[in-house]
N, C-alpha and C positions, 0 to 999 in steps of 0.2 A: 590350785591343784585340779580344778575342773578340767583344765587343758594343760597338758604338761609340755607343750611346745615352749621354747625359750621365751621368756617374758617380754623381751624387747619388742617382739612383733605385736603382742597384745597391747603393749604401751602405745605403739605407733599406729598400727592399722585399725584395730578395733576401738581404740579411743581417739580416733581421728576427730570426732565431734569435739571432745574436750580440748584437744590440742589446738584447734582452730576456732576456738569460741569467739574471739574478737572478730574474726573474718566472717565466719559462717553464721553464727547465731545472732550476734549483735549487729553486724554490718554486712550481711549477705548482699544487700542491694548495692553496696559500694563496690563489690567485686565485679559483677557484670549485671547491672540493672537490678530490678527489685526481685528478691528471692530469699528463700531461707526462712528461718524462724527468728526474725530479728528481735521480736519482743521478748522471747523466752529468757534470754540471758541478760537482758538489759538491766535487771536488778533482781535482788532476792532479799529475804528477811526484812520486809518492810511492813509498817503497821497497816491495819485494815480500817478504812474510814467508813463511818456509817452513812446512810442516805440522808437527804435533807429536803427542805422545801425552799422555794425561791420567792423572792419579793416581787420582781418585775415580770412583765411578759417576756416571751422569748425574744421578740423584736427589741424590747428595751435593753435586755441583757446584751444582745449583740452590739447595740449602739454604745454601751458603756464598757465594752471589752477591754479598752485600754486602761481603765481605772485599776487602782491597786486592789488586789484580791484580799478579802477579809479572811481572818483565820477561822478554822473550824472549831466549834465548841461542842464538846461531848457531854452527854447526859447519862448518868448511871442507869436510868430506867429505859432509855431508848434514844434513837437518833433525833436530835434537834440540831440542825446544821447551820451553816454559816449565814444563810440569808435571813435568819430570824434571831440573830444575836442582838444585844442592845446596840443602839438605842431602840427601845420598844416602838414598834410601828404604831402610828396614830390611826385609829379606826374612825372613819367618818360616819357618824350615826345620823347625821342630819338628813341624808337621802332616804326617804321612806321606802324606795324601791328595793333597798338592800334587805329589808325584812318582809318583802312581799313576793310571793310566788307568782310570777307572771305567766300568763298563757302564751302559747306560740303566736297568737294573733297580736297580743300586746307587745311581745318582743319584736315582731316584724314591723310594728308601727314606730319603733324607736329609730333615731338616726344612727349612723355608724359611729359618730363621736360619742353619743349617749350610751350606746351599747359597750363601747370600749371603756368608758368611764365606769359604768356599772359593773362590768366584769372585773375591773381593777379593784373596786371597793369590795366586791364579794371575795376576791382572792385575799385581800388584806384581812377581811374578817376571818377567813379560813386560816390564815397564818397565825393570827392572834389566838384563835381557838386551839390550833395545833400546839402552840407553845404552852397552853394550859393542859396539854395532854388529853384533850377531849377529841380523840381522833375520829369518832363516828360523826360528831357534829361538824368537825372541820371538813370531813369528806363531803358533807351535804353542801357546804358553801362552795367548795371547788366544783362540785357537780353543777351547781347553778351558774357558776362562772363559765363553765364549759358550754352550757346551754345558751348563754348570752353571746359569747364570742370565743369559740374554741381556740386554745393556745396550748402548745406542747408543755409549757410549764404547769398549766392547770392540771393536765393529765398526770404529769410526773409528781406534783405535790399530792394529788389524791392517792397515787400509788404509795407515797410515803405514809399516808394514813393507814392504808391496808397492811403495810409491813408491820405497823405498831399495834394493830388490833389483836385481841386475844380470842382465838388463836390468829396468827397472821394469815391474811388472805392472799397467798402467793399467786394463785391463778388470776385474781383480779389485778395484782401488781403487773403481771405479764401483759394482761389485756390493755391496761392503761398505758403502759410503756409502748406497746405496739402502736397505739393511737398517736402518742407523742412523736414517735419516730416516723410515722407516716407524714406528719407535718414538717419534721426536720430530722432527717436521718443522720445528721452529724451531732445530734444532741447527746453529749457525752454522759450527762447525769442520768438520762433515761436509759442509755445503754448499760451503765453500771448497775442501776437499780434493777433492770430486767435480768441482768446476769446474776445478781445476788438471789433473785427469786428463783431463777432456773437452778442455781446451785442448791438452794434449800429444797427444791423439788427433786433433786438428784438427776436433773436433766443436764448432765455435765457437758456434753458436746455443745449444746446451745449456750450454756454459760460461758464456755471457752470462746465461742464465736463472738459473743458480746464483749467480754473482757478484752479480747484481742483487739477488736475494733476500737474500744474506748482507749486502750493503751496507745495505739498508733495515732489515733486522732488527737490525743492529748500530748503527742510528741514525747512519750515516755517520761513525762514530768510527774505523773501521779504515782507515787511509790506504792500505795496500797493496792492500786489496780494491777500494777506489774506483779506484785506479790500474789494477787488473786489468780493471775494467769498461771503461775507456777503451781499454786495450790490445786487449781481445778485440773491442770494437766496431770498432776500426780493422782488425783482422785479418779479421773476417767481411765488413765492407763492401768491403775491398780484394779479397778472394777473389771475392765475388759480383759486384762490378763488372767484374772481369776476365772472369769467365764470361759475363756478359751481353753485354759489348762484343764478345767473340769470335764470338757468334752473331747479334748484332742486325743487322737490315737497315738500311742508311743511310736516313734520312728527314729531311725538312725540319723545323726547329723551328717554333714558333708564328709566326703572321702578324705579331704584335707585334714579335717578335725580329727577323724578317727585315726588316720595314719599318724598324726602328730602324737596322739595319746599313746598308742601302742609302741611307737618308737622311743618313748621315754622309759621303757623297760627293756632290759637286755633280753634277747631272744631265749626262750626256753626250748629244750629238746622235746621232740614229740613224745607223748606218753608211751612208756614201754608196756605193751599189752601183756596180760597173763598168758599162760601156756594155752589155755582154752578160752579165748575171749568170747564174751557174749555179743549179741547184736549191738547193744548199747556201747560196749567197749570199742567195737569197730567204728561205730558212728562217731564216737568221741575222737578217734584218730583222724577221721575225715574232717571233722571240725577244726582240729589243730592244723591240718594241711591247708585247709581253706584260709585260715588265719595267716599262715606263713605266706600264702599267695596274695594276701591283701584282698581276698574275696570276702569282705566282711558280712555281706548279706547272707551268703550261704553258710558262713561260719556260725552266725547267730541261729539260723534255722537248724543246722546240724547239732549244735550243742543242746538246743531245746529238745530235739528228738532223742538225743543220747540219754538225757536225764529221764525223759518219759519212758524210754525202753528199759532203763535200769543198767547201772554200771556195777561191775562185779567186784572191783577192788577199791580199797580206801583211797589211795593216792589219786586214782582216776576220778572218783566222786568229788574229791576236793578240787581237782583241776577243773572239772566240769562246772562246779558251783562257782569257782573263781571266775571262769570265763563268762558264765551267764550273768553273774553279778556285775562284771565289767561292762557288758553290753547294757544292762539295766541302768548303770550309772551314766553311760553315754547318751541314752535316750531321755535322761532326766528323771528316772524313777529312783530317786535317792533312797527311799525307804526300802524298796525291793532289793536294791544293790546291797544295802546294809544287811538285810536278812540273809541273802545268799552268801555273802562273805563271812558272816558269823557262822553259818552252817558249814562252810568250807573249813573253818578253823575248829569246829567241833569234831570234824572227821580227822583232820591233821592239824593239831594245835601249833606245830612248828612250821607251818607253811608261811614263810616270811612275806611272799608276794601278796598273799591275802591280807596280811597285817598292814602292809604298806598301802594297799588299795583301800583298806578300811580307814586308814588315816586320811585318805583323800575324801572319803565320805564324811568323816567328822569335820574336816575343814569346810566342806560344802555346807554343812549344817551350822557352821560358826563355832564349833567346839574344839578350840585349839588345844586345850589341855588333854582331851581324849586322843587327839591326833598324836601328840608327843608320847603319850603312854603306849600307843601302838608301836611307834618306832623303838621305844625302849624295850618292849616285849620282843620285837623282832631281833634286836641286837643280842638279847639273851640266848635266843635259839641259834643265831648264826651271825656272829660279829664280822664275818668275812664277806657278807653279801653287800656288794657295792650299791645296789639299788636302794638300800635303806638310807644310805647317806645322801645319795643324790636327791631323793624325794624329801628327806628332812631338810636338805638345803633349799629346796623349792618352798617349803613352808616358811623358813626363815626369810627367804627372798620376799615372799608375799607380805611378811610382817616388817619389811624394810630393815631387817637385821642383816645387812649385807656382809659384815665381817664373819658372822657365824655361818652364813650361807656359804661364803667362800671356803671356810674350813671344811664344811661337809662335802662340797664339790671336790676339793683337793683330796680328801680321804677316799671318795668314790673313785677318783682317777688313779690314786695309788693302788687300789685293789684291782682295778681293771682299766688300764690306760687305752684300751681299744674302743671305749664307749665315747663317741664324739661329743655327746651333749654335756658330759661332765666338764669338758674343757671349754665348750662354748659358754656354758652358764657361769663358770668360774670367771671368764673374761668379762661377762656382763656384770657380775657382782662387783668385780674390781672397778669397773667403769662407774657403776652406781655409787661406789664408795668414794669416788673422786680420784682413784689411782689410775689416771688415764694412761700414763706411760706403761704401767704394768699390764693394763688391760690390752693395749695395742700389741704388746710383746707376746702376751698369751695367745692372742688371735693369730699373730704371724706364725708362732710355733704350731698352732693347730692347723692352719692352712698347709703348712709343710708336711705335717704328719698325716693329714687326710686329704690328699690332692684330688681324689675322685669323689669327695663328698660335697654336696651342694650347700649343706647347712652352714659350714663355717663362712663360705663366701657370702651367703645371704645375710647372716647376722652381723658379720663384720661390716657389711655394707650399711646396715642399719645404724651402727655406731658412727660410721663416717658421715652418714646423712645427718645424724644428730649434731655433728660438728660443722654442718653446712659445707662439707667437702663433696659437693654434688657429683662432679665428674668421676671422682674415685668411687663413690657409692654406686653409681650407675654401672661402672665397669664391673664391680663385684656382683651386682644383681644379674648382669648379662651372663657372667660366667656361671652363676648358679642356675640360670635358666637353661644354658647349654647342657649342663650336667643332668638336670632334671629330664631333659628330652630323651635321655638314654634309658629312662625307666618306662615300663609299660603304662603306668598311670603317673604322670608327673605331679609333684607338689607345686601348686600354683602361687604360693606365697611370694616367691621372688618376682613374679610378674606384677602382683599387686604393689609390692614395694617399689618396683621400678616406676610404676605409674605415679605413685606418691612422690617419688624423688623428682621426676620430670616436672610434675606440677609445681612443687616447691621451688625448683631450680629455675624453670623457664616459664612458669605459669601457663604451660601448654596443656590445656584441658583436653584437647582432642587426642593427643598421644596417651595421656593418662587414662582416658576412657577406653581407648583401644587395648591398652594393656589389661585393664580390668575385664573388658569384654572377652579377650582371649582366655583369661583365667576362668571365666564362667563357661566358655565353650568346652573347656577341659573338665571343669568341676562345676556343674550348674548350681550347686548348693554351697558354694564358698561364701561364707558370711562376710568375710573381710572385703571381698570384691563388691558384694552387693552394697554394703555400708559405704564404701568409698564412692561408688557410682551415685549413690543418693546424694552425697555431699557435693560431688562434682556437678550434678544436675542443679543443685541449688545455686552454685556459683554462676550458672548460666541462666538463671531465672526460669528454668524448666520445672516449675513447681509441680505440675501434674505428674511429670516423669519421676521427680524426686519422691512424691507420695507413693507411686507404684513401687519404687525400690524400698522405701521404708516399710510398706506393707509386706513385701517379699522378705525383708529382714525379720519382721515379726513372725512370719511363717516358719522361718529357719531357726528361730530362737530355741535353744535347747532347754532352758530353765525359765521359771517364772520371772526372776529378776531380769534376765536378758530380754524376755518378751516385754516386760513393763517398760524397759528402757527404749526398745524399738517403737513401741506404741506411743510413747511420749513424743518422739520426733515425728511420727506419722500424723498424730492429731495436731501437733503444733504447726506442721507444714500445711495440713488441710485447712486449719483455721485462718492462716494467712492467705492461702489461695482464695478462700471464701471472701475475705476482706477485699482483696483486689477485684474480685468479681462484683461485689456490692458497691465498691468505691473506686471505680476505674480512674477517676480524676485524681486520685491520691498517689498514683504510681510514681510520678515524677517527684512529688514531695517526699515520699518514703525513700526514694533513692538518695535525695539530698540529705535527708535526716540520717540515713545509715552512714553516709560518708562523714558526717559530722561526729558520729558516735564511734566510728572505727579508728 
């Protein structure tokens, strides 16, 4: 209900990410080199593995890489991981140097072989002490091992001690993992451990960077790390979205979005002014005229002025509050919209359009029951208002109750068969119900009844595209584009749809980009065009460009959920871009991996 344009476009264009998940998210590199957010969709709902300490040095671990990996053992009180499970390591106590704090001079006097042997024994003592959950003592042994012969595993194991201390020493965990990764930047365990510390410190972007790197380096085989990527993405996008919404100035969405919303209501006549109109009354008339001319910015300014100036008659006040509430809804001020619509109904309780729009507000808030009550109340006042049934059909459609949606669209069309969207949405509901033949027949009748309307051409093209009838779909989109060119400000959705169709049909990224670029030239704030260009950029491994488009998509987001979704992909793309910057040698391997996953 937030957008009343026929739902097939929302399904196809604004959900392009979901529909192309295997290609774009999981295997973007397979499409055209390394790109996209491959790790994000590789898995979800996977268990979270705790950190661990390791038995050998990093060099020894690499040598034994081909050996069978031991299973992880979990402890109720904290992480005791795979390298310290039975059999219990044998601690060699016969070397007195293990229990002796050597000076730097004494260490320098030892041979390389002796230093390596002593470091190994200190590490083994640390492992045994760690297993006894004496984390402070274990950290001392790892510290001494580092002093004797630095190794990334020693730093990582000491970091594991810091994790388990009371309270956990997350800053020290980060510091030790930094040192481990300086010695070996592909050390997955250190990346995961540092990421967990960053997450605990609420440094989500850094946590995302490390979890991303660990997931890709581990070839997507670690389920818990992949789950962590999704978890941190949600955390960072939720946090950033809340911060942005708290300071963002309300602003209107794109022309395309606003036009689609208002076109979902039958036009109302201009308000009939009283015999001696006030200044506010005349300003309200100007607002209504601006709305009719699709001059939405001036319509908003004028209706605000009219209310401030004072409107002299009840129906006029109700109209003004309805219109201001509508604009508040469009800018994402749901609470303000609800307040104005309720005030409109206090003035004129029988104002059915305010009741229908109030139902939209309830749906935006997730209150389906209250939305249906609004429809029932509206029917009591005017059961002949076709808008009631059309928008109730939209609610049923959102709920996937397509048969009931079709009944309401049919009722709306029976009351007024000149409203094109009732026919279009009936055809879409039939299609969603699996009644393909009926749907196609409804569309053909609609095309005949409304030969000069672009919308039937556009949405019929979408259904053809869904059936992979690409050539027929493009023909319909082209006709819709021709009809839109006759308008002072064209609706650009047919252009975006044409781009999507050509991409799916011929894998022609260039033509698809040109279509979306033309759409943005006409309507620079068209969310669907921006989102599509972001995905097309990923297809070409233009990750920085994709990140720019995702950032723009976030700027255009109308509501906090929309913003959070856009930020999710913005940060996911950024994290993978940073991985490729830090691990340029992995580009070819990631490409091969994406091909194997897609």
